[in-house]
N, C-alpha and C positions, 0 to 999 in steps of 0.2 A: 739195091743197096743204088744210090746215086752215080751218073756218071764221072761224075768228080771225085766223089770216093774212090769209088773203083780204080781210076788212074793213078790215086793215092797209093792204093794197097800194092797195086804195080809196082810203082818209080819205087816206094821199098825194099823191096828186092833186089835191087840194084846199085842203094845208095852205101857206099862204103863206111857211113855213120850209123846205120841202123843196122842191130842185131836180132835176130827174130827166131828161135828156137821152138822146135814145137815143144810139146808138153815130155813127151817122151825124153827128149834131148835134154831138155831141163831138167828132169829126175835124174839123169842119169850118164854122168859124167859128164857135164856140162865143158863142151872147149874151152872156156876164157876162165873158168871158176878156177880162183888164187894165182889168176896168170892177167889179169886186167893193163898191169901196169906194161905189162908185152904188149897189150893190146894197143898200148897210147906210145909204144914207146921212150918210158921215160920211169922214173920212180917218185912222180910226185903223187900227194892225196888222193884219194878217190873220195869222191863225194855223190849221194845220191839224191834225186828227187824223185820221190813217190808218189804215182797220179800228177806225173808232168804237164798232163793236158794237151795244148799246141806249144810247151816247152820253153814259152817265156824264161820262167827263170833259170833252166840250167843253160840257155843260150845268152841272155843275162850275167850271170855269174860267171861265167868261164870268157866271157871278155873282159871282164874284170879282174879276174883273178887268175892270169895266163900260167901260173905254178901251181895252179891244183887239175885235176883230170874232174869230169862232170858227166853223170850219165844222167837219163833222164828215162823214167821207169814207167810205162802204162800199158795196158792192154788194148787200146784204141791207138792204131797206128795212123787212120785216117787223121787225126788230130796233131799228133805228134809230128808228120811228116812235115807238116809248116816251120818246126823249128831245126829239124834236119835239113830243109833247106835253105834257110838262113844261116845255118851254120857252115853250110859248105860254101854258098854265097860270099860268105864273109870268111873264108880260109882259116874257119876255127879248127885247130886239129886236137883241143882239150875237151870236145863234149861230144855225146855220142847218145844215143836211144836204143833201149831195149824192150821189146815188146813182150810183154810176159804178165803173167797174174803176179800181187805182189805176194798171195801166199807160197810162192815159190821161192819165194827172194833169197833164201838160206842155200839153195838147191845151187845157184847161182855166183853167189859170194863165198869164198873162203872163211875160214875165222879171223879174225881182226883185220880184214884187208879195207874196211872201209872207214874211212876218218869222220865223216860228217853226213847225217842224213836232214831232208827236206821233204816237209810234208805239207802241202802248198793246197787248202781251199778243198779237202776233201768230202764227201759225201756224208755230213755227220749219222748219217743210220740211226735217224731218234728212237725208231721203235725198240720197244724190247728186245722182241723176236730180232733183230736185226745188230745187236750188241757186239755176235763175232765179227761180223764186219767192218766192226770201227776199228781207222788206222791205228789207233792207240791203245786199242784191248790189253790186257793182260798179256795174252797170247803172242800178238805181234809185238809188244816189248821186247820177250824173250825171243823172237826173231832177229829181233835188231840186233839184239845186243851179241848176238851168237858172230855177228859179221862186223861189228863194231871193235876198233880198237880201245883198249883200255880208259882211255881217255878222251874215246870220240862224244861228239857232243850231236843234239838231235835240235828240230827247229818245228816247232807248228803254226801253221799262219792260216787263220780262217775267221770267217763271216758270221761261225756260227757260236753263239754265246754258248748253247747246250755243250757243246762239245768241248768249248774251252773250259767252262768248267770241270765236265765230267772226265777231262783228261787233267785236271790241276788237283784235285782230288783223288784219283789213282795215282798219281806220282807222289801225293805225299803221304797217301797208306802203304803204299809200297816200300817207302823211304830212298825213293830216286832225288836226286841233288833236281831242283830246280834254281837254275842259273838266272832268268829272267821269263817276269811275266806282266802282262799288261792288259788292259780291257778295250783299249782305244788308241791306237798306236800315232792314226791321225788327229784323231780331238782332242791330245794333250799338248799343246807346242813346247813347254818343258821337259818333255821326253826328251831323253836322248839316248837312243837305241847303241847297245853296246856290239849290235851288228852291224856290219858294213852293210851299206844299201838296202837296208830294211825296210826303207819306206822308197824308194829310188827304183826299185824295178817292180814293176805291177801286171801282174796276167789279165786277160781276157777277162778271167771271175772276177779279180779282187775290183775292175773298174765297174762290172755290172753291178756287182753288189752294192759298192760304194755309190752308184748313179742311186739306187733305190735307198741311201740312208741307212744302210747297216755299218755297224762301225765294223773293224778290222781287229783279231786279237792275235797276240801273239807268245808263245812259249817257247824258250830255251832252256833245254835241260840235258843232264847227262844221265843216263844209267848206270845203276848199282850194280858193281861187280859181283856176282854169284860166287 
């Protein structure tokens, strides 16, 4: 482990906006489950960013929507350290970071506790044997449905045309509601996104992929109630 990475891990342990439950704590009566509004000290909507990386989206959204609470979720704490530090420096009280595996997300949030979920530039897991790890596969969608409010929405922003197409086909096949779908949000000047800041907040990976000529795709959808 690099010196800087180790230092970030150490600092994460004392940052007030970072929560790092052990696996055992996550699966057995996690203290914040059903009580996230108490953590933030208000009754504002809870929004998740899954696989948040350096936390650019979580922080960017928190700055723009002070009437919502944002939680960046990732297993790689040395990455979201950047977002956690920026949030503290900018005195953002409505954003936090949760270090955990996304497979455990329904252990960390109660039913109908979450209003919105963002998935930004996840690994597309193209190989068939990796299907179960795609963050939009049917099992993950069921998990998200269990914590989302009935009218909750989801967003997928990715450079992977494969994941974009896979997810669109899956949503249609399962009868979920596709609210918006676009295969190139920057390449169509006439496209007017209905999601605020869709083009304005750019992650490290988004800039990296765009610089290589990759198109950025987007889907906004609502999961049907079971």
